N, C-alpha and C positions, 0 to 999 in steps of 0.2 A: 956364813951363817953356820951355825954348828947343827948336826945332825939331829939332835933334840928338837931344836926350833924348826927346823925344816918338817919333821914329823908331825908337830903340833899344827903346823899350817896346812899341811896335807891333809890331816883328820879334819881340820876346819872346812876346808875346801870340799872335801868328799860329803861332810854333813850337808853344807850348802847345796851340793850337787843333787844329794838325795830328796832334800825338802822340795826343791823345784821339779824334779821329775815326778814325785808323788801327787803334788798338786796339778802337772800336767792336764790328766784327765778330766778333772773338773774345768779347766781352762777350755779344753778341746770341745767340751758340751755346750760351753757358752757362747762359742763362737760359730756354732752351727747356723743354717738358714732359719730365719724367723718365719714361722708359718702361723698366720693368724687369719680367723674367719672374719672376713670385713664386714658381714652381717651382724655378728655379735659382739664384736670388740670395736671400741670406739678409736678415733683418728689418734686421740692422745694416748692411748694404750699402745698403738702399733709404734709411734714415735717413740715412746719411752722403751719397747722392747728394741727397736733399731739401735736406740742409743746405748743399751746395754750389751748389745752384740759388739758395736764399735769399740767400746770399752774394755770388753774381755778379749778382742783382737789385739788391741795395743797392749795389754797385760800379756798376753801370749807372746808377742814380737820382744817385749822387754825379757821375758824370761828365756827365751830363746838367745838372745843376745848375751845374757847373764851366763847361760850353759856354756856358751862358746868362750867366754872369758875365763870362766873357771877351768874348762879343758885345756887352756892356754897355760893357765898359771900351774896346772899339775904337770903339764909337759915341762915347764922351766923348772920345777922341782927335779924332774927325771934326769934333765940336762944339765943339772947343777947351776942354772943360771937364776934361779929364783932369788929375788930380794935385791937384784942389782936392776938400775935404772937402764931402759932399753936406749935412752937418749945419750946421757954421759957416762955411763957405766958404773958410777958411785953406789954404792950400798944404799937402799931405801931405809929410812927408819923404821925399826920394828914396830913402833906405836902405829905407823900409818899403815903397816901391812896388817896390824891387828884389826883395824878399823874396815880394812878392804883389802883382803888377802889375793884379789886379783888386779891391784894396781900395778901399772907398769913402769911409772915414773916417780923419780924423786920430787919432792916438793917443789924444788926451784925448776925443774923441767916441766912440771906439770903446769905452773904457771905462766 
């Protein structure tokens, strides 16, 4: 992969990373303990708040996993391994990398 393409993917990964980090504060607030006054809030409202908390926690876990994948992809760029399948070593189709620059496997090895 040429240096121009690598820089393009590096910038894309950094943008993805920035977006995830910038929304992490909102996710962290949503995963906090649910405090509801049982005298003034009905059971369905409490259940709804707990469900919202569970969804926020799942979203936070997905974002953390995505951040780790982005960091790994950035490391592969630094090590000049980016764009090569980790399984077979063949180049990954650049179109596949455009869809998901964190991908680690070519289409054959992924399936």
